[in-house]
N, C-alpha and C positions, 0 to 999 in steps of 0.2 A: 652741200654740193648736190646738184641734181644728177641723178643716175637713171634717167628714163630708159625703160626697156624698148626694144624695137617691136616686139610682139608681146601680146598678153593672152594667156589661156584662161578662159572664163568657164567655170562650172555652173551650169544653169540648174538652180535648185527650186524653181517655181513650183513644179508639181509636188515635191515632197513638203516644202515649206507651206505652200498655199493651202493644200488640202488638210494639213494637220490642224489648222486653226479655223477652218470654215465654220460659220455659225450654224449652218444646216448641212446635213449629209449631201455630198456631191455624188451623183450617179456614176457608177463605175465606167460606163461608156464615155461620159464627158471627161473623166480623168484621162482615159486613153486617147481621146481626140486631141486634148491639149498636148500630151506627150508627143503624139505624131506630128502636130503642127510645129512644135519646137525642134523636132528632128530635122525638119526641112529648112531651118534657118542657118545651118552651118555651125551651130553650137557644137564644140568638140566633145563635151561631156555633159550629161544630163543625169541628175539624181531623181529617180522616178518614184521612189516609195520609201516608206519606213516599215521595217519589220519589228514593230514594238507592240506592247500590250494594248489590245483594243479597249481595255478598261481605262487606261490612262490617255490614250490617243485614239478615240473612236473614229476619227476621220480616216484612219488607215486600217480599219477592220478588213478591208478588201484588198490589201496589199498583194497577196498571192495572185488573185485574179487579174489585177492590173498588170503586174509584171509578166504574167503568162500571155497577155493579150495585145500589148502594144506592138507596133511594127518596127523592128530594128532597122536602122539605116546604116549602110556601110560607112565606116570612118567615124562613127559616133560611139563613144564609150558610155554605157549606161551603168549607173551605180545605184546603190541603196544604202540605207542607214540602219544600223542595229547596235545594241549596247550590251548584249549578253549572248551566252551560248545558244539559247533558244532562238534568238534572232538570226544568229549565224547559221543554224541548221535550216531555217526557212530559206535563207539566201542561197545556200548551197544547192537547193533544189533547182535553182535557175542559173547555175554556173555556165550554161551554154548561152545565156542571154545577157548576163550581167558581168561587168568587170569587178572582180572581188578583191578587195584589199582591206586590211584591218588598220585600226588606229589605237594608239595609246591615248585615251581620253581622260583629261583631268580638268579641274576648275580652279581658277585663281582665287575664287571666292568660296570659302567654306559654306556660307549660308546658301549660295546657289547650288552647290554640290548636294546639299541636303534636300533642296526643293526639287531639283531636276533629276537627280540620280538616287535619291534616298540613302545616301551614304556620306559620311564625313570624308575628309581628305585621306586619312589612313585607310578607311574602309574601301575607298575607291581604288587606291593603289593595290590593295589586296585583291579586289575584284578584277582589276586589270591583269594581274599576274595570272589568274585563272583563265581569263578571256584570251590572253596571248597564247597560253598553252593549247586552248581549244582551236585557235586559228592554225597554229603550227601543226597540230595533229591532223587537221583537215587539208593541209597544204596551201593555206591562204596566207600570203605574205603580209606582215605588219610593217607598213612603210611610212606611217605618218604619226606625228605627235599633234594632238589637238587640245588647245587650251580654251575652255569656255570662260566667259566673263573676264576676259583678259584685260579690260580697260576700265571696268567699273561694274557695280552691282546694285540693283534696286533694293536689295535686302540688307546689304552691309555697307553701301556707300562706295567711296573712291577705293580703287584697287591700286596700290602703289606699284610702280614698275618693278621694284625689287621683288614683290610678291609674285608677279607674273613670271619673272625670270626664275624664281625659285620653283614655280610649278613646272616650267619647261625642264629645269634641271632634274626634278624628281622623275618626270616622265622619261627623259633621256637616259637617266641612270637605270631605270627599270628596263628600258629597251636594250641597253648594253648587257645588263644582267641576263636577259632572256634570249640574247642573240638576234635581236631584230635589227635590220638594216634600215634606219630611218632616212628617208629622202626629203621629207617636207615637214616643216613646223607651221601649223595652222593656228592663227591667232583670231579668236572670235570676239567681236564686240556685241555680245549676245543681247544686251539691253540698251545699247546706244549711248554709252557714256564717253566714247572717245572724242577727241578733237585732233586737229592736224598736228599740233606740237607733241601731243602724247603718242600719236601714231609714230612720228619720227623718232621719238626717244625710245619707245619699246622695240620697234623694228630695228633701229640702229644697234641696240644692245644685244638683241637676238642674233643679228647678222655678225656682230663682232665676236660673240662667244661661240657660235656654231656656224662658221662660214661654209661648211660643206653641205649644209641643208638649205634648200629653197625655203622662202617664207611665203605663206599664203595668207590672205586676209579675208575674213568672213565678216562683213560689215552690215550693220542695221542703220536705218535712217530715222530712228525713233524721234530724234530732235532736230532733224533737218541737216545734219552735218555729214551724212553718209558719203556723198560725192566729194565733198571737200576732203574727207578722210581718205577716200580712194586716191585723190590727187596727191596727197601727202605720201601714200604708199608708193605710187608710181615714181615720185621724185626720189624715193629711197631705193628704187630698183626692183620693187615687188612686181612680179610678172604673172602671178596666179591669184585669181579672185573668185569668190563665190558671189552669186547674185541671183535674183528671182525676177522673172518676167513681171512687169507691171508694178514691182515692189510688193508682190504678194508675199504673205508669210509672216513669220515671227514666232517666237518661242511661246508655247502655251503655258509655261511655268515661270514666266518672267514677271508676273504680278503687275501687268500694265495693259489691261484690256483696252482695245481700240487704238493703240499706238501703231504708227506705220511700221512695217516689217523690214525685210532686207532691202538693200539698195536695189533699184530697178536695173535689170540687165540692159535694157535699151539705153538708159541714161549713161551707164558705164561704157557701153559700146560707142555712143556718140562722143563722149569725152575722149576716149582713146583715139578714135578715127580722126577727130578734128585736130588732134595733136600729132598725127602721123604715126600712131602706134597701131599696128595691124591686129585685128581680132579674128578675122576669117568668118565673121557673122554678117549676114544680110540684115541690115538695120530695118528696112521696110517690112521684110518678112517677120522680123521679131516684133515690130509694132503691131502687125496684124495678129500675131499670136497673143499679144497683150490684150487686144480687144476681145479675142476669144476667151481669154482667162477671165475677163470681167463678166462676160455672159455666163460662163460656166459657174463662177463663184457667186454671181448674182449681186455684185456690188461694184462701185467705182473704185478702182485701184489708185494708189497715191502717185503714180508716175506722172510727172509733168509732161513727159514726151508723148504719152498717149493722148494728151490734149493738144499739144503743139505740133506734133508730127516731125518728120525729119526735114533736113535742109535740101534734100536732093531735088524735090519738085521746084522749090523756089530758085535753086541754082539753074535748073534747066530753063525756067521761064526767063531768068536774067540773061542767059546766053542767047536765047532766041530773040530777045528784044532788040 
């Protein structure tokens, strides 16, 4: 049964995702220019940086300078990513510019947990207990459960829905143990293994077991099914998505160099708006930001909409004819 939402909230992750896998260093001022352009599109939430080890993610060695220098726009929530107490400490220095919240982060694939987080599942749960305590001591709420590799893994193969549900359950149990009020469960197709039926099955089981929490999807277009998977999520009532302008980005630890990254924000906006689902985002301004992202990153991004453009101009010509 279709359960399409009336509105969708999109988190724009192009800056954080795109710059973390750039083949050559992107100048700090170019990063800031893209963030400022995205701020003008009407995107309600933009993830602007990663506070992570520059040895592991050299593309974000300048995270502090970027966050200190972009021009915040009223009505836009700016977020960042971090995975440990050191990253949290860096983020806290910008609490006047960033919307800070923590996540209980786990992986449905043990192999990916080792690749991405350097810990097995048990080690990650133990580390998350420490991270939650650090957030609580700093007054930063932990409001989200995030499951990486929720639909499949390049290192271990198919991830059964039961394994993903078990990962959510482990994270939710830890949240309850530590007194965290979880508002959202984020399911990430980190390496692009999902298909529409799998999206429906996993989202359906999560919604059935945890009806009080919203479900968010973080989808990659690695094998061209990203927008089809977003459509499946919409039909299941999912109203929160992560996306990246132009389809920039991708996980640097996914073992799949050169594959397309996140679903393109502009393609998701087009899908929603054509179906009467409001996003609040100016599609033409977003396409312009996508072209800026291509210039900044020095490569053609995978978004088809950056080549085809929106329908607004064609509709205007048709009305005038």
